[in-house]
N, C-alpha and C positions, 0 to 999 in steps of 0.2 A: 046765623049769625056771623061776620066774617072772621075769620083765625085771627087770633095776633100773631104779631111778629114771632114774638118769644116763644110763642107755645111750635110755631113752625120750627123754629130756630133747635129747638129741643128737642121735636122729634127727630131730628136729622142728628144731633149729637148722639141722642139716647139709642139709633141704631147699632146692630152688631158690628164688626167687621167682618170684609168676606173672609178672607184667611184665619187662620187656626194662630199665627203667631202671633205677640202679643203686644204687634205694633200698632199704633194708634189706627183708625179710621181716616180717611181722607175726608176736609172740608170741602162737601160741593154743595153748599148754600144752602136750600131750601129744600132739598131732595130727601125725603124721608129714606130712600131705598138709596141714595146715594154711596153709601159706605160700602154696599154690596156692589155697585155697579163700577164702580170704578178702584182698584186698590189702590191700598196707600204708597203703595212704591209700584209704578208703573213705567214701562218699558217705552219714554217717548221716539215718537218717529224722526228718522233723520231730516230735514230738510229736506224737498223735493229742487230738482233741478229750476233755476232760474226760470220765470217762464218770461214769451216775449210779448204774450198779448194784453191787453190792456186791466190790471189789474179791478179788482170789483175791492174797496174800504166799508164792511159796515161802523156804522159807529152808534155807541149806546151812553148814553147820557146818565148823567146822578139826578139825586133827587132834588125838588123846590123845596130848597130851607124854607120858606116864606110859610110852609105846610107843614113839616114835620117837626119844626123846632127847633131847639138846641137839647142836647145828651140825648135825646131817644134812642137815635142808632147806639150809642154807645154802652146805653142801660140794657138793651136786649144784648147786645153782645154777651157784656156780664155776666145776665144771667144765665145765657144759653152757656156759654164755658163753665161754668161755678157747677151746671147742674149736671155737667157730663162729666167732670174729672172730682167732683164731691156731690154723688147725687144724696137729697136729702137735703143739701146745706143751701143754704140763704144768705143774700145778698145785705148786708147793711143798708139801706140805700142812704142813711144820712151821713156814711163813712164816702160811700160814690160821690154823693153831692159836695162833701169836701172836697175830694179830689181835683172835680170838674172844676170849684168855684176856681182854683188856683191858676188855672188856664184860661179861666172862660169870659175873664171881661172885656176880649175881644166883640164875642157875641151879642154885647148888650149894643154894638153900635149900631145902628139903623142901618148904616150899606151892609152890613154881613146878611140880611134879608132882603138886597135888592134880591128880586128875582130873575135870573137867567134863562133869557128863552128858552122853547124847547130846540129849539136848532142851533146854539150856540158850539156844541161840538165840530158838528159837519156842516156848520160856515167858516169855521177857522181850519177846517181840512181843507176845502173847496179855499181857499185864500193861499193854499200853501203848495194843494197838487194840482198841477197841471191837467184840466179837465178833457184835453187831448189824448191824455197818458192814464187816468184813474177815473174809476167810476164809482160816487159816494155813495152811499145806500142807507140812509139812517133809519134804523130800528126804534117806532117809539112805546114807551109804555108811558102809565101814568104817573110816574116819579113821588108817588108814594111810598114807603117802604112796607104800609101795612097790606100795601095790595101787589106786593113779591110773587105770592102763592099764584095769584089770576095773572101774573104778566108771565112768568117762567113758559107756558106753552104756549103762549104767543109768540113771544124773542123765538123759540124752539122752532116755531112751524115757518116762523120769517127767515131765519138763518138758514134752515134745510130747504127753503123755496129758492133763497137768493145762491144759495151752491149749488142746487140743481141747476140753476138757468147758466151760474158761470162755468161751470162743468161740459155741459154743450158746447159752448164756444170755446173751449179751452183756455179759461181766464181765471189765476188764481184768485183766492178769497183771502182778505186781511182783514183784522178786527180790534177797532180803537175802542176802550171802552174809558168812561172815567169815573170816580166817586163808587155810589152806591152801583154805578153800572157795571162796574165791574166783578161784583158779586154776582148779578144775574148771570154775567155773560160768561163766570169761571162755572155755576152751575149746571146751566142750559149746554156747554160744551164738555162735562162729562156725562151730559145725560144723550147728547149725541154721540158720544164717543162708545154707548153699549147698544144703544138704539139704530142707530144707523153710522155703522163704522166707515160709511163710503164719504162722509163731509169730511172735510181736512180747511181747516184753517192755519194758511201758512207761517201769516207771522199775526203774534199775537201783541198788543200795546196795552199797558193797563199804567193810567194816570191816577194819581192819589189814594189807592187803592185800601179799603179799610178791611181787605181779606185777612190779614195779620191784624192783632192789633197795635196801636202805636207805641213806642216808647214808653209816653206817660201815665201808659196803665201797670207799669211793671212794679211799682209800690205797693200796688193794691192785692196785683194776682201773688206777690212773692209774699204776701202775708197769709195767703191763702194756702202756700209753698205751692203753687201752679207757676212752673218758670218758662223762660224765653223758647228751650226747645220742645218743650209740649206743644204752646201755643204755635210756634213752626211748622209741627206737624202736622196741624189742623191742612192743610192744602196742600195738595199735589199740582202736577201738570198735567194737565187735558192729556191726553194720550192723542189725540186728533189735532194736537197742535206742534206746528215747525218750529217758529221762536217766539219765546214769551221776553218782551223786554219790560218789566217796570221802573217807572218813574215816580223816585216818593221824594218826599223832605221831611227833616226831623222835625222844623218849625211845624206844619201842617200835621197835627196829631190825630188826623185822621187816616192817614198813611204811614208805609213801613217801608222796611225792606222784607223779601218774600225770596224766600231760600230757595222755593222751587222754581223760580223764574230762571229763565237762560241768564240775564243780565239783568243787575240794579243798577241804578242812574241817579246818586242823589244829586238836586239839584242846587241844595242852598247851602253848602259847603260855602260862600262867598261872605256868610255874615257874620262867621265865627273872628274874621281878622277884622269886620269891622265894627263889631261888634266891641272888639279890645280898644281900639283905636277913639272909638267912643269914649266909652269910661273912662281912656288916658286925658281926653281932650277936658272931661268936666274933672277930674281930679286936680289937673294942673291950675283952670279955672273954673272955681265957684261958680261964679256968674253963668255958665254953662249948663248948670244940671236940671234947667227945664228944659233946654233944645234936649239936651241927652237921653232926660228919661221919655219924651218924643220920638226920639229917632232908636232908641232900644225896645219901644213897643210896637213899631213899626216895619223893625228888621223882623221880629218875628211874629207878624200875625198872622190868624190863622185864617182869615177869612183873605187874604193879600196870596198867601203859599196854597191853597188847597185850588187856588183858580190860576195860579201863576204858570202851571205844567200850559196852559193854553193861552192866557194873555198875557204870558212872560211875566220877569219881577221886575220894578224900576222904582227909586226911592233920591228922595233930597235930603242927603243928612244936614239937619240947620248946625249940629254940631263944628262939622267939618266946613260946612259949606260946597259939598260935591255933590253930582251927580251921578246913580249906579244905576247902571241897567244891564240884566241878562236874559238872553233869548235863549229861549227854552223851546217851543214848540217847535217851531221852523228845524231847526238843527235836527233834533230828535226821529219826528215825522219823516224829512227831506234823506237822513242819512238811514233809518231804520225800514223806511219802504220802497227805496230805491231799488231798481230791478235795470 
């Protein structure tokens, strides 16, 4: 019978650290030998000199939400983390459901479950990176997190093969991953760092990564005496990565800042001022309250922000009669992958 995602994560988090020091093991995803393969504090490689050859850009997409359902990934993370920090401890799933419901109304919208095609990330990359200067190579997987264990060796083999071909031609390799694809990528890179140290990813970009639990979970974690520092210690920068940039948004509670990354760029800072203006307008004119509620909902929309890294953020605020847009993907990708 297919192993569950929760048992896979438990086997990883139960693994002992490689070093005798009391530091927490690095979170390497699904590899139960990951803590031994990759130290929690690894000495990162310095970025290699800029290459003039046409870079290869690997893309790895996230899960298919139409198949996964809402809350499944979060519950798996909760159980795995509790199993590591509180052996024998159990999560009150009713308490989890209560916390989730406070942010989960967005998921009830039919549009949240609209399936993104398997090529949504590489197609967007192709629209931003000139074909004569970059080669985009997608690495496909089933997009079902329950099949992550089966996907890992496939992704690992593909990345190794892509790197070997690129190296033979003197070309650098970059990797861009979204959502659950970042977890697969992070795990595989740690495995490759141990098994195939010749493999190197010059630039690693994570978009909406759930590698570190999002801010809205903290209230529940604090009740279990698990703090932010402990959670951040799960993730380590792979030793075969030159530079790691992580794009996240507070309104996308699948994502978070990742301290192991070289650069974290929050994307939804503009909503703070807009929310304040919408609330003030509704306070001054009570007839605007229905529009204000609608505007506040979409300013903080999970569905919008989890894909805004790729499709950008756009909103018309009825309260203010203003259109706002924030370009995210093209500026970030063009600047970070420039050579």
